[in-house]
C-alpha positions in Angstrom: -13.2 -6.5 5.0 -12.3 -10.2 4.5 -8.9 -10.0 6.3 -10.4 -9.8 9.8 -8.6 -6.5 10.1 -11.9 -4.7 11.0 -13.5 -7.4 13.1 -13.1 -5.5 16.3 -13.6 -2.0 14.9 -11.5 0.4 12.9 -7.8 0.2 13.8 -6.0 3.5 14.2 -3.8 4.3 11.2 -5.8 2.1 8.8 -7.3 3.2 5.5 -10.8 3.1 7.1 -9.6 5.5 9.9 -8.7 8.2 7.4 -11.1 11.1 7.1 -11.4 11.0 3.3 -11.9 7.3 2.8 -14.4 5.5 0.6 -14.6 2.7 3.2 -17.5 3.9 5.3 -18.9 1.4 7.8 -22.3 3.1 7.8 -22.7 2.1 4.2 -22.7 -1.6 5.0 -25.8 -3.6 5.9 -26.1 -4.2 9.7 -25.4 -7.9 9.4 -22.2 -7.5 7.5 -19.9 -8.1 10.4 -21.9 -11.1 11.6 -21.5 -12.7 8.2 -17.8 -11.9 8.3 -17.5 -13.6 11.7 -19.3 -16.7 10.2 -16.8 -16.8 7.3 -13.9 -16.4 9.7 -15.1 -19.4 11.7 -15.3 -21.5 8.5 -11.8 -20.4 7.6 -10.5 -21.4 11.0 -12.2 -24.8 10.7 -10.2 -25.3 7.4 -7.0 -24.0 9.0 -6.6 -21.0 6.7 -7.1 -17.3 6.9 -10.2 -15.5 6.0 -8.4 -13.8 3.1 -7.3 -17.2 1.8 -10.8 -18.5 2.1 -12.2 -15.6 0.1 -9.5 -15.9 -2.6 -10.0 -19.7 -2.9 -13.8 -19.3 -3.1 -13.5 -16.7 -5.9 -11.0 -18.8 -7.9 -13.2 -21.9 -7.7 -15.3 -20.4 -10.5 -13.6 -21.5 -13.8 -14.9 -18.3 -15.4 -12.7 -16.2 -13.1 -9.1 -15.9 -14.3 -7.7 -13.4 -11.7 -8.3 -11.9 -8.4 -7.5 -8.3 -7.5 -6.0 -8.1 -4.0 -5.1 -5.1 -1.9 -2.0 -6.4 -0.3 -0.1 -3.6 1.5 2.9 -5.7 2.7 5.0 -8.6 1.5 3.5 -10.8 4.2 0.0 -10.1 2.9 1.1 -10.9 -0.6 2.6 -14.2 0.5 -0.6 -15.1 2.4 -2.7 -14.3 -0.7 -0.4 -16.5 -2.9 -0.7 -19.3 -0.4 -4.4 -19.4 -1.0 -3.7 -21.1 -4.3 -2.6 -24.2 -2.3 -5.9 -24.3 -0.4 -8.7 -25.2 -2.9 -12.1 -24.2 -1.6 
């Protein structure tokens, strides 16, 4: 959700487009996508991706020692790692 992948709807071939998926958009509160757009605007102001903003925000809490990410490509993994150089 916090990659901006679904901002314009469900892309064909994505996990959310599969018939037997746990990612069901009807399960989210109506204002979910509005909030995601607000977070995306904040990330853009900071010059980082929405995923990087989310990872940086989670890691700012000293009690958190790791973040589980769902990278499905090397590019996504590199983007996630780059979040470490952008403190929230």
